[in-house]
C-alpha positions as CSV (number, residue, x, y, z in Angstrom):
1,M,13.4,-5.5,-37.9
2,A,16.3,-4.5,-35.6
3,K,18.3,-7.0,-35.6
4,R,19.6,-9.5,-32.5
5,K,23.7,-8.9,-31.1
6,S,25.2,-11.7,-32.5
7,D,27.0,-14.4,-29.7
8,A,30.0,-13.0,-29.6
9,S,29.2,-9.3,-29.1
10,A,26.8,-10.6,-25.9
11,A,29.4,-11.7,-24.5
12,N,31.8,-9.1,-24.8
13,D,29.2,-6.9,-23.9
14,A,28.7,-9.3,-20.3
15,P,30.0,-8.3,-17.2
16,T,33.5,-10.1,-16.3
17,P,33.5,-12.0,-13.0
18,K,36.2,-10.4,-10.9
19,K,39.1,-13.1,-9.8
20,A,39.3,-12.8,-6.2
21,K,43.1,-11.4,-4.9
22,A,45.8,-13.9,-4.7
23,G,45.6,-13.8,-0.7
24,S,41.8,-13.7,-0.8
25,K,41.4,-17.7,-0.2
26,K,42.5,-20.2,2.7
27,S,45.9,-21.6,2.1
28,K,46.5,-25.6,3.2
29,K,49.3,-24.2,5.5
30,G,46.7,-22.9,8.3
31,A,47.6,-19.4,7.4
32,D,43.7,-19.4,7.4
33,E,43.6,-19.6,10.9
34,T,44.8,-17.3,13.9
35,Y,46.7,-18.9,16.8
36,N,46.7,-17.3,19.7
37,A,50.3,-17.1,22.1
38,Q,49.2,-19.8,24.3
39,Q,48.8,-22.1,20.6
40,K,51.2,-20.8,18.6
41,G,53.4,-22.4,21.5
42,A,51.9,-25.6,21.8
43,L,52.5,-25.8,17.9
44,G,55.9,-24.8,18.4
45,Q,56.7,-27.6,21.3
46,F,54.9,-30.8,19.7
47,M,56.1,-29.7,15.6
48,S,60.3,-29.7,17.1
49,F,59.3,-32.6,19.7
50,T,57.5,-35.0,16.9
51,G,59.0,-33.1,13.7
52,V,55.7,-33.2,11.8
53,D,53.9,-30.2,9.5
54,R,52.2,-27.8,10.8
55,T,48.6,-29.3,9.4
56,A,49.4,-32.5,11.7
57,A,50.5,-30.7,14.9
58,A,47.9,-28.5,15.0
59,R,45.1,-31.5,14.0
60,V,46.1,-33.2,17.1
61,L,46.9,-30.6,19.3
62,K,43.0,-29.3,18.5
63,S,42.1,-32.8,19.5
64,Q,43.9,-33.1,22.9
65,N,42.8,-28.9,23.3
66,W,45.8,-27.4,22.5
67,D,47.3,-29.6,25.3
68,A,51.2,-30.2,24.0
69,Q,52.0,-32.8,26.8
70,A,48.3,-35.0,26.2
71,A,49.3,-34.9,22.3
72,I,52.6,-35.5,22.4
73,N,51.9,-39.2,24.8
74,S,48.7,-39.4,22.7
């Protein structure tokens, strides 16, 4: 009768899962989203006027359909 492989050797024969590349995961800073020129301008204007971070600015601007003046007045 053939011997069974031990758990340790079976684990060594199993293929190892591939690690994701460092840049493949989405970051929390919003770099995962690409903004067009108008949106980038609105982000810059809103951030400089209010002093909030990019994530907060993007959230408010999205709720105001990327209108910086409306977002500032909201």
